[in-house]
C-alpha positions in Angstrom: 148.0 61.7 235.2 149.9 64.3 233.3 152.2 61.5 232.3 149.2 59.6 231.0 148.3 62.7 229.0 151.6 63.1 227.4 151.9 59.3 226.7 148.8 59.0 224.6 149.5 61.6 222.0 153.2 60.6 221.6 151.9 56.8 221.1 149.5 58.1 218.7 152.3 60.0 216.7 154.7 57.0 216.7 152.0 54.6 215.4 150.9 57.2 212.6 154.3 57.7 211.4 155.3 54.3 211.6 152.6 53.1 209.4 153.4 55.8 207.0 157.1 55.0 206.5 156.3 51.2 205.9 153.2 51.8 203.7 155.3 51.3 200.6 155.8 47.7 201.4 152.4 46.7 200.9 151.8 47.2 197.2 149.5 44.9 195.5 151.2 42.5 193.0 150.4 41.7 189.2 151.5 39.2 187.0 154.7 40.9 185.9 156.1 41.1 189.6 155.9 37.6 190.2 158.1 36.7 187.3 160.9 39.3 187.7 160.9 43.1 188.1 163.1 43.4 184.8 160.8 40.9 183.0 157.8 41.9 180.9 155.3 39.3 179.5 154.0 38.9 176.2 150.6 37.6 175.1 150.8 34.8 172.8 148.0 33.2 170.8 147.3 29.5 171.4 147.2 28.3 167.7 143.7 28.6 166.1 141.7 28.5 169.4 140.4 31.8 170.7 142.8 31.6 173.6 145.8 33.5 174.8 148.4 33.2 177.5 151.1 35.5 178.8 154.7 34.2 179.0 158.1 36.0 179.7 159.4 37.4 176.6 162.6 35.2 176.9 160.2 32.4 176.7 159.3 30.3 173.6 155.9 28.4 172.9 155.9 25.2 170.8 152.8 23.4 169.5 152.3 19.7 169.2 149.4 18.6 167.4 147.6 15.2 167.5 144.5 13.9 165.9 142.3 15.1 168.4 144.3 17.5 170.7 146.8 20.3 170.7 149.4 21.0 173.3 151.4 24.2 173.7 154.5 24.2 175.8 156.2 27.1 177.2 159.8 27.0 178.5 163.0 29.4 178.3 164.4 29.8 174.9 167.8 29.0 176.3 168.1 25.1 176.6 170.7 25.5 179.4 168.3 26.9 181.6 166.7 23.9 183.4 165.7 25.7 186.7 163.1 28.2 185.2 159.6 27.1 185.4 157.9 25.5 182.4 154.7 24.2 181.5 151.9 24.0 178.9 148.4 24.0 178.0 146.5 21.0 176.5 143.3 21.7 174.4 141.3 18.5 173.7 138.6 16.2 175.0 140.7 13.7 177.2 143.3 15.3 179.5 145.5 13.1 181.5 144.5 13.7 185.2 147.9 12.3 186.7 150.7 13.9 184.7 153.2 13.8 187.8 154.1 11.3 190.3 151.5 10.2 192.6 153.6 9.6 195.8 153.7 13.4 196.6 151.5 15.3 198.8 148.8 17.4 197.1 147.6 20.8 198.0 144.3 22.0 196.2 143.4 25.5 195.8 140.5 27.2 194.0 141.5 29.5 191.2 139.5 31.8 188.9 140.4 31.0 185.2 138.2 31.7 182.1 135.4 33.2 184.0 135.0 30.3 186.3 136.3 28.8 189.7 138.5 25.3 189.0 140.7 23.3 191.3 144.2 23.8 191.0 146.4 20.8 192.1 149.8 21.7 193.4 152.1 18.9 194.1 155.2 19.2 196.3 158.0 16.6 195.7 161.4 16.7 196.8 162.8 18.9 194.5 159.8 20.1 192.4 156.5 21.5 192.5 154.0 20.2 190.0 150.8 21.9 189.2 147.7 21.2 186.9 144.2 22.4 186.4 141.3 21.1 184.2 139.0 23.6 182.9 135.7 22.9 181.2 135.4 24.9 178.0 132.2 26.9 178.0 132.9 28.3 174.9 131.0 26.7 172.0 133.1 28.2 169.1 136.0 25.7 169.5 135.9 21.8 169.1 137.7 20.9 172.3 135.8 20.4 175.7 138.9 20.6 178.0 141.5 23.0 178.7 144.4 21.6 180.9 147.0 23.9 182.2 150.3 22.2 183.8 153.6 23.0 184.9 156.7 22.6 186.8 158.8 24.8 189.2 161.5 24.2 191.7 161.2 27.0 194.2 158.4 28.9 195.9 159.3 32.1 193.9 159.1 29.9 190.7 155.9 28.4 191.5 154.6 31.8 191.9 155.8 32.8 188.6 154.2 29.6 187.0 150.9 30.3 188.7 151.0 34.0 187.3 151.5 32.5 183.8 148.7 29.7 184.2 146.3 32.6 185.6 147.0 34.7 182.7 145.0 32.5 180.2 142.3 34.5 178.5 139.9 34.5 175.7 140.7 36.7 172.6 138.4 39.6 172.1 136.6 38.8 168.9 134.8 41.5 167.4 132.0 40.4 165.1 131.9 42.9 162.1 128.6 43.7 160.3 
């Protein structure tokens, strides 16, 4: 009986101190933790739209304008870097649903983007992940009806980085001056 009384407090102390020592491992992550610890993101405007997206500081954003659409692509500034994730944002009325190979298995997830839940497709092919989500534009101040985010990554870690970039899309805070 005395052995049982000694065992319970010792077990309690081991559990309590064990949890305290490991508590530093369970920190919430944010967008910058998914890219790299030493990388900071910078918010960039998507042309004349009221949208922004956050990309790593060593990335560039290029714009392609068609008659009824805009495409903004983000990728590393270093053209030799073919391994880092890359992607883009389509603003227009007719996004292409199947941007990537159809013979790859698709995982669908719900994500929160621009104030609404949308279905994100993640295709896992032999050496790449391909992602895309099409968002209905609920802001009546812009001409485009659809916003499509798309991208490509080569590893699980890069996929998480790409998803962090995609989830960072937001509307600009526009103040109306009187």
